[in-house]
Structures are given as C-alpha cells and as structure tokens.
C-alpha positions in Angstrom: 138.3 135.5 63.1 136.5 132.7 64.9 136.8 133.1 68.6 139.3 130.8 70.1 138.3 128.4 72.7 139.8 129.1 76.1 141.4 126.4 78.2 141.8 126.2 81.9 145.5 125.6 81.8 147.4 128.6 80.5 150.2 126.5 79.2 147.9 124.8 76.7 146.6 128.1 75.3 150.1 129.4 74.8 151.0 126.1 72.9 148.0 126.4 70.6 148.8 130.1 69.7 152.3 129.2 68.9 151.0 126.4 66.5 148.7 128.9 64.7 151.4 131.4 64.3 153.8 128.8 62.9 151.1 127.6 60.4 150.6 131.2 59.2 154.3 131.6 58.8 154.5 128.4 56.7 151.7 129.7 54.4 153.3 133.1 54.0 156.7 131.4 53.3 155.0 129.2 50.7 153.5 132.2 49.0 156.7 134.2 48.9 158.7 131.2 47.8 156.4 130.7 44.9 156.6 134.3 43.8 160.4 134.2 43.6 160.4 130.8 41.9 161.9 129.1 44.9 161.6 125.3 45.4 157.9 124.6 46.2 156.9 122.8 49.4 154.1 120.2 49.3 151.0 121.1 51.4 148.8 118.4 52.8 145.3 119.8 52.3 143.8 117.0 54.4 145.7 118.0 57.5 146.9 121.6 56.9 143.7 123.3 55.5 140.0 123.3 56.1 137.3 123.5 53.4 139.5 124.6 50.5 137.6 126.5 47.8 138.9 126.3 44.2 136.0 128.2 42.5 138.0 131.3 41.9 141.1 129.4 40.5 141.7 130.3 36.8 143.0 126.7 36.2 142.4 123.4 38.1 143.1 119.8 37.1 141.9 117.6 40.0 142.3 114.1 38.4 145.1 112.1 36.8 145.2 112.1 32.9 146.5 109.4 30.6 145.7 107.4 27.4 145.3 104.1 29.3 143.8 103.2 32.6 146.3 102.3 35.3 146.3 98.7 36.3 146.3 99.5 40.0 143.8 101.8 41.7 142.2 102.5 45.2 138.5 102.9 45.8 137.4 106.6 45.2 140.4 107.3 42.9 139.5 109.3 39.6 141.2 109.1 36.2 140.6 110.9 32.9 141.2 108.5 29.9 142.2 110.8 27.0 141.8 108.0 24.4 138.2 107.2 25.3 135.2 108.6 23.3 134.1 112.0 24.5 131.5 111.8 27.3 133.0 108.5 28.3 136.4 109.6 29.5 136.0 109.9 33.3 136.6 106.7 35.2 136.2 106.0 38.9 137.9 103.1 40.9 134.8 101.4 42.3 136.6 98.3 43.5 140.3 97.7 44.2 142.1 97.8 40.8 138.7 98.0 38.9 137.7 101.0 36.9 134.1 102.1 36.0 133.2 104.7 33.4 131.4 107.7 34.9 128.9 110.3 33.3 125.4 110.2 31.6 126.5 109.1 28.1 128.1 105.8 29.1 126.4 103.2 26.8 128.9 100.9 25.1 128.3 99.7 21.5 125.7 96.8 21.6 127.0 93.2 21.2 125.5 89.7 20.8 125.6 89.2 24.5 125.7 92.6 26.0 123.3 95.7 26.0 124.6 99.0 24.7 123.8 102.0 22.5 121.9 101.4 19.3 123.3 102.8 16.1 121.0 104.5 13.6 122.2 104.0 9.9 122.0 107.2 7.8 119.9 105.6 5.1 117.3 104.0 7.4 114.8 106.8 7.3 115.0 107.1 11.1 116.5 109.9 13.1 117.6 109.8 16.8 117.2 113.2 18.5 119.6 114.6 21.1 116.9 114.0 23.7 116.7 110.4 22.7 113.5 110.7 20.7 113.3 108.4 17.5 111.4 109.9 14.5 110.7 108.6 11.0 111.6 110.6 7.9 108.5 111.4 5.9 109.0 112.3 2.2 109.3 110.9 -1.3 113.0 110.1 -1.1 114.4 106.6 -1.0 114.4 105.1 2.5 111.5 107.4 3.6 107.8 106.8 3.8 105.2 108.9 2.0 102.8 111.2 3.9 99.3 110.1 4.4 97.9 106.5 3.9 101.0 104.8 2.4 99.8 101.7 0.6 102.8 99.8 1.7 101.6 100.2 5.3 97.8 100.1 4.8 98.1 96.8 2.8 100.2 95.2 5.5 97.7 96.0 8.3 95.4 93.1 9.5 91.8 94.3 9.1 89.5 94.2 12.1 87.0 91.9 10.2 87.4 89.2 7.6 87.6 90.3 3.9 85.0 88.4 1.8 86.7 86.2 -0.8 84.4 87.9 -3.4 86.2 91.2 -2.9 89.6 89.5 -3.7 90.4 88.8 -7.3 93.0 86.3 -8.6 92.4 83.7 -5.9 92.6 80.0 -6.8 89.5 77.8 -6.3 91.2 76.1 -3.3 91.2 79.5 -1.5 87.3 79.4 -1.2 86.7 75.6 -1.3 88.0 73.0 1.1 90.5 71.1 -1.1 91.1 68.6 1.7 87.7 67.1 1.0 88.0 64.7 -1.9 84.3 65.4 -3.0 85.3 69.0 -3.8 88.1 67.9 -6.2 86.5 67.7 -9.7 89.4 68.1 -12.0 93.1 67.7 -12.4 95.4 64.8 -11.5 96.9 64.2 -8.1 100.7 63.9 -8.2 102.2 60.6 -6.9 103.9 62.3 -4.0 100.6 63.4 -2.4 99.1 59.9 -2.5 99.3 58.0 0.8 101.1 54.6 1.1 98.8 51.7 1.5 98.6 49.8 4.8 96.8 46.7 5.9 93.7 48.8 7.0 93.8 51.9 4.7 93.8 52.6 1.0 96.6 54.3 -0.8 98.4 54.7 -4.0 99.5 51.6 -5.9 102.3 51.5 -8.6 101.7 49.8 -11.9 103.2 46.3 -12.3 103.7 44.2 -15.4 103.4 40.7 -13.9 105.2 37.9 -15.7 103.1 35.1 -17.3 101.5 32.4 -15.2 102.1 34.5 -12.0 99.6 36.3 -9.8 100.0 39.3 -7.5 100.4 38.0 -3.9 101.2 41.2 -2.0 101.5 45.0 -2.1 104.3 46.6 -0.1 103.6 49.6 2.1 105.3 51.7 -0.7 102.6 50.7 -3.2 104.7 48.2 -5.2 103.0 44.8 -6.0 104.9 41.5 -6.2 104.0 38.2 -7.8 104.9 34.6 -7.7 103.9 31.5 -9.6 101.1 29.5 -7.6 102.0 26.1 -6.3 99.6 23.1 -6.3 99.2 23.6 -2.5 97.7 27.1 -3.3 94.9 25.6 -5.3 91.9 24.1 -3.5 89.1 21.9 -4.7 89.1 18.9 -7.0 89.3 18.6 -10.8 86.2 17.4 -12.5 86.5 14.6 -15.1 85.6 17.1 -17.8 88.6 19.2 -17.0 91.1 16.3 -17.5 93.2 16.6 -20.7 93.6 13.8 -23.2 96.5 11.5 -22.3 98.8 10.5 -25.1 101.8 8.3 -25.4 102.2 5.2 -23.3 99.0 6.0 -21.4 96.1 7.2 -23.5 92.6 8.5 -22.8 89.9 10.6 -24.4 89.7 14.3 -23.4 87.3 14.8 -20.5 87.4 11.1 -19.6 88.9 9.5 -16.4 89.2 6.1 -18.1 92.7 5.5 -19.4 94.4 2.7 -21.2 98.0 1.8 -20.5 99.6 0.1 -23.5 103.3 0.5 -22.5 105.2 0.3 -19.3 108.9 1.4 -19.3 108.9 0.9 -23.1 107.3 -2.6 -23.1 104.0 -2.9 -25.0 101.1 -4.8 -23.5 98.0 -6.1 -25.2 94.8 -4.1 -24.6 92.6 -7.2 -24.0 94.5 -10.0 -22.2 92.8 -13.4 -21.8 91.2 -14.4 -18.4 93.4 -16.0 -15.8 96.6 -14.9 -17.6 99.6 -13.0 -16.5 102.0 -10.9 -18.6 105.5 -12.3 -19.2 108.2 -10.3 -20.8 109.6 -12.4 -23.6 112.0 -10.0 -25.2 112.9 -6.3 -25.8 109.6 -4.3 -25.9 107.5 -7.4 -26.2 105.3 -9.5 -23.8 103.0 -12.5 -23.9 100.3 -13.6 -21.6 100.5 -17.0 -19.9 97.7 -19.0 -18.3 97.7 -19.6 -14.6 96.1 -22.7 -13.0 92.9 -21.0 -12.1 91.5 -17.6 -11.3 91.7 -18.0 -7.5 95.3 -19.5 -7.6 94.2 -21.9 -4.9 96.2 -25.1 -4.3 98.6 -24.0 -7.0 102.3 -24.5 -7.2 105.1 -22.4 -8.7 108.2 -24.1 -10.0 111.3 -22.2 -10.7 113.8 -24.0 -12.9 117.4 -22.9 -13.6 119.9 -20.9 -11.5 118.9 -17.7 -13.1 115.3 -17.7 -11.7 114.9 -15.7 -8.6 112.1 -14.4 -6.3 112.9 -11.0 -4.8 110.6 -9.4 -2.2 111.4 -5.7 -1.5 109.3 -4.9 1.5 106.0 -6.6 2.5 106.0 -10.3 2.8 105.8 -13.5 0.8 103.3 -15.8 2.4 102.5 -19.4 1.6 99.3 -20.6 3.2 98.1 -24.0 4.3 100.6 -26.7 3.7 102.1 -25.1 0.7 105.8 -25.8 0.0 108.2 -23.3 -1.5 111.0 -25.2 -3.3 114.0 -23.1 -4.2 116.8 -24.6 -6.3 119.4 -22.2 -5.1 120.2 -19.6 -2.3 117.7 -17.1 -0.8 119.0 -13.7 0.1 117.2 -11.9 3.0 117.7 -8.2 3.6 119.8 -5.7 1.7 123.4 -4.6 2.6 123.4 -0.9 3.6 119.7 -0.6 4.3 118.2 -3.6 6.4 119.4 -6.8 8.0 117.9 -10.1 6.8 115.9 -12.0 9.2 114.4 -15.5 9.2 111.2 -15.5 11.3 109.9 -18.9 12.4 106.4 -18.9 13.9 105.2 -21.3 16.6 102.2 -23.5 15.8 100.2 -22.0 18.7 101.9 -18.6 19.5 105.2 -16.7 19.4 107.9 -16.4 16.8 111.7 -17.1 16.7 113.8 -14.7 14.7 117.3 -15.6 13.5 119.3 -12.5 12.2 122.9 -11.6 11.8 124.8 -8.7 13.5 124.5 -5.3 11.8 128.2 -5.7 10.7 127.8 -9.3 9.8 131.0 -9.9 8.0 131.2 -12.5 5.2 131.4 -16.1 6.4 129.7 -19.4 5.9 128.4 -21.9 8.4 127.8 -25.6 7.4 125.5 -27.5 9.7 126.3 -31.2 10.7 124.7 -34.0 8.7 122.7 -35.3 11.8 120.9 -33.9 14.8 123.5 -35.0 17.3 123.0 -36.6 20.8 121.5 -35.3 24.0 123.9 -32.9 25.9 126.1 -32.2 22.9 126.9 -28.7 21.7 127.6 -27.3 18.2 131.3 -26.7 17.6 133.0 -25.0 14.6 136.4 -25.9 13.2 137.2 -22.2 12.5 136.2 -22.4 8.9 132.5 -22.6 9.3 132.2 -26.4 9.4 130.2 -27.4 12.5 129.9 -30.8 14.4 128.1 -32.0 17.4 130.6 -32.4 20.4 130.0 -33.7 23.9 131.1 -31.6 26.9 134.4 -32.8 28.7 134.3 -34.4 32.2 134.1 -32.8 35.6 136.8 -30.3 36.9 139.3 -32.3 39.0 142.1 -31.3 41.4 140.2 -28.9 43.6 140.0 -29.3 47.4 136.7 -29.3 49.3 135.4 -25.8 50.4 138.3 -24.1 48.4 137.3 -21.3 46.1 138.9 -22.0 42.7 141.3 -19.7 40.9 142.6 -19.7 37.3 146.0 -21.3 37.3 146.3 -20.7 33.5 144.2 -19.5 30.7 142.5 -22.9 30.5 142.9 -24.5 34.0 141.5 -23.9 37.5 143.3 -24.6 40.8 142.9 -24.2 44.6 143.0 -20.6 46.0 143.9 -19.5 49.5 140.3 -18.7 50.3 138.1 -21.4 51.8 134.4 -21.3 52.7 133.0 -24.1 54.7 129.5 -22.5 54.9 130.2 -20.9 58.4 133.6 -19.3 58.1 135.6 -17.8 55.3 139.3 -18.2 55.9 142.2 -16.7 54.0 145.7 -18.3 54.2 147.6 -15.5 52.4 148.0 -11.8 53.0 145.1 -9.7 51.8 145.8 -6.5 49.8 143.0 -4.1 49.0 144.2 -2.1 46.0 140.9 -0.9 44.4 137.6 0.4 45.4 136.2 3.8 46.4 138.8 4.3 49.3 140.9 1.2 49.2 139.7 0.3 52.6 138.5 -2.7 54.6 135.3 -2.4 56.7 134.5 -4.9 59.5 131.0 -4.4 60.7 130.4 -1.6 58.2 129.9 -1.3 54.5 131.2 2.3 54.3 134.8 2.2 55.8 136.1 5.7 56.7 139.7 4.5 56.9 142.0 1.9 55.4 140.8 -0.4 58.2 137.5 0.5 59.8 136.3 -1.8 62.6 132.9 -1.1 63.8 133.2 -2.6 67.2 134.0 -1.5 70.8 137.2 -3.6 71.1 140.3 -4.7 69.2 142.0 -7.9 70.3 145.7 -8.7 69.7 146.0 -12.0 71.5 149.8 -12.6 71.6 152.1 -10.3 73.7 155.4 -9.0 72.4 158.1 -7.1 74.1 160.6 -5.3 71.8 164.2 -6.1 72.7 165.1 -2.4 72.9 163.9 1.0 71.7 165.9 0.5 68.5 164.8 -3.0 67.7 163.7 -3.7 64.1 160.1 -2.7 63.4 157.9 -1.2 60.7 156.3 2.2 61.3 152.8 1.8 62.8 153.4 -1.6 64.4 151.6 -2.0 67.8 152.5 -4.6 70.5 152.0 -5.1 74.2 153.1 -6.9 77.3 151.8 -6.9 81.0 153.6 -3.5 81.7 153.5 -1.5 78.5 152.0 -0.7 75.2 154.6 -0.3 72.4 154.2 1.7 69.1 156.8 1.8 66.3 156.7 5.5 65.5 159.5 5.3 62.8 161.6 2.6 61.2 163.4 0.7 64.1 162.2 3.3 66.6 159.9 2.2 69.4 158.0 4.3 72.0 156.1 2.8 75.0 153.5 3.8 77.5 153.2 2.3 81.0 150.0 0.5 82.0 148.4 1.2 85.4 145.7 -0.6 87.4 142.3 1.0 88.0 
C-alpha cells in the first residue's frame, strides 16, 4: 500500500483511517451483495474510485445505445446509433444538443451542394481499393479498356506537333483553303442566309423584284428588298426639245416634232385659221364665230357703244382703263366686286395726286340710295328719308335754354339742359351732392391723382368752418360724422351715438 501521509494533529489521522475503513467495507458489502443477488448499490466512480481499469472485464458497454440520436446532449457525451451505416455509428456531443459522427469512415453520400463519398458503379471499369486507390480494369470485356495502345485513347490524344493535311484523307477543300477569302471560292452557290444585308456603305445580297410598268426602283431596304414608285414631273430635270414633242390632234393641232400649233376650236367653238387684219372674233351662234372689223389696228381714239340691256362688260381682276378724254357710256347698271369674294370699290383719282375710294361695308346688306336732283346749298347736309331717298337739309338753329358757364346735360334723348356743374374759367362749382360710384377704387383725390382712400386729401390741414355742438351724446347723427366747438371735438361712432374729446391749450 502507498504510505499514508502523517499529520501533526492526531485526531485528523484517526478520522482519515476511519474513512478508509468505511470505504473498504462499502466495497466489500457491494461485492457480497452482488454475489447473493441483493439489490445493487450505485457507485460513483468519479468520487469513490481512482484510475479504474476495465481491460480485464469480459464485457463492457461504456456508451448509450439507440436507433435514433437523443434530441438533448451535453458536450463530451457519446452515443452509439444502431441504425447508422457500419463505421458511422459512433456520435459525440460536440456542442450542446448537437451530435457529430466519429470514426475514420465518416464521409456522407455526395450531394449537389455538399462534399461526400464517391460511388463507383459496378460497370464503370473502375475499382476503388480498400486503401482508397482507384484502378482501371484492363481487358476485352465491355466497360474495360484493352491493354497496350488502345486506338480509342491514342486517337483522342493531342499530338505534340501539327499533323500535315496531306496525311489526313477525306478532308473537304475548305479544311486546307481559307474559305473566308472570296478569291478562293471557285465553285458552288452561296445560300441566301450567308449573304450580308446591304447598307448605305456596304454591298450585300439583293432580292429579285418584278417592278410594275412605268415605275423605277427608288430604294433598297436593309433586308435586300427593292421598292419602286412612278416618277413625277418634279423628278425629271432638263427641258424637252422641239423634236421630242408629240403631234397635237383635236382642237389644237401641230406636226410631230414641231412647236408651232394651230388652235381651231376653243370650248367647242370653231375659229377661222386666217382671220383678216384688224378684226376680232365674235361668237354668233352655237359652235360658230365671225370676225368683225375694228376701227383701226391701234384702237386709238375709238369708241365702243353697247346697245341693249343684255350687253354687259365684266372685268374679273385687273382693270378697265380709259385713257385721255375717253368716255364710257353704259346704258344700265355697273356691278363692282363679287359677293362672297371681294367688295366692290369706286376709286376716283385726283388730277394731280391721290385717290378717293368709295366702298361698302363687308356685310353691305341690300339697299338703294337715290341722290338729290341738285347739288344743294352751302352748309347743308345729306339726309335720308329711311327708304334711301336723300335730300339736302340745312342744320337747325343754335341750342337755347342753357345758362352761362353751366355744363350742359341731356334732359331727354333729344334735348340738352343746365346741369349742377358750372365752370367760369377759374372755379368749378357743384350745387348737388357728388357720388363717386365707378373707377379703380371709387375714391376722390384732392391734390393727388392716385387716391388711397374714398377721400384722399393731399394737404397738411382739413378745414371745417362751422362749429356744431351735439345736443347730447344720443343726439341724431350718422356714423362717421365729425363736428367741433371751442371745447371739444365730437365723433359719431354709431348711429345716434356721440363721443367727444376735450381740447387743451398749448
């Protein structure tokens, strides 16, 4: 036995000896109880033994056993999972309530996102040894490779140097010739899909197009499709030569290639090809004309007389001018202008300069005006009777009934009378109340043209010449009335309500 440590105090040594004896007795009792199948007593190996040795035990099971891992564990706890694959049964609690498989063969099956053990199919021709070495099966069976230089392997290897094309049979010409160079293409036809699309700066494939008659191709799309249109006269430049003119037939005739034409009919009316000198064509009937002599070729000092109500002269645009002292005599009315397009106007020119134009309103209405039979007298004006008949009338006499310096006002729709405003050239006086009910601010400005209040006096004093003392504080008054006497200033602050303020000397 190990020599016991002595203690200075005898009482302590005696106590330790008693503890040892009691412990041995407990062990002896445990052994005896077990032999006689008595109830076992639990022994705490951590506190009741030292360095226990189980190597000579015929049977030990130091870990828990079960078909599923417990959900709760403490760090360092071991568990044998009987349902796990052999070699992956032992688990250790590495974190609270977290188990980790223990042992050397712990690879899980490989997954799409996890590493694991690799399975070797039986027909793959590969064998995985117990030491982890991978070997290939060599033989003539399916799934194996032949011994020696297997052509399947040799032909798949990349040679260290390029193989000359002459040593390779069965190659197309494009394998030894740059087919991307157009000059090397000597035969065959390119398919449409390999042709590039044309652009504004590069050539490309163009599709066939059957253009309609009298049209030309004006564009080609980027897909190679032409389009056509019929040219307009604006698309043609240059001038036609006389030799290119066709022969005119019908009312206007000419020879082919000639610019000289002869018009024998206008609007269905035939005209002579060779009229006499100084004649004009006159339509005498349906599709017939005659030529009438005019006074002379220059038409100078000539006159035109129109007889009958049916004869008219119409000028559409331009002007009808009579020179010199010529007179235009018309037997009936003259219409100037055209309703719906232009107003008629009578323009009278002055003998030296200027013009006077007489024209109606745009919406002229329909009415007549008959002028008087004479030129009237000096001072008269032209008056109508309401039906268009006009006469010369003298203006009525001077206005009567007005006072001197009085500004007139209308006493009726046709008469004037005196107003309450008088102006003697120095002072304007008003004898009636003045009410301002219009204007920007309905205000009166005295000494200012821009009043800021209903009454704006631009001065340093306001004079109320007559004193007034209200009879009492409830005397009749209008709100805003101001009066004064020698002792007070009075203000009507509400209807029939006065307030006053005493005056003091200074």
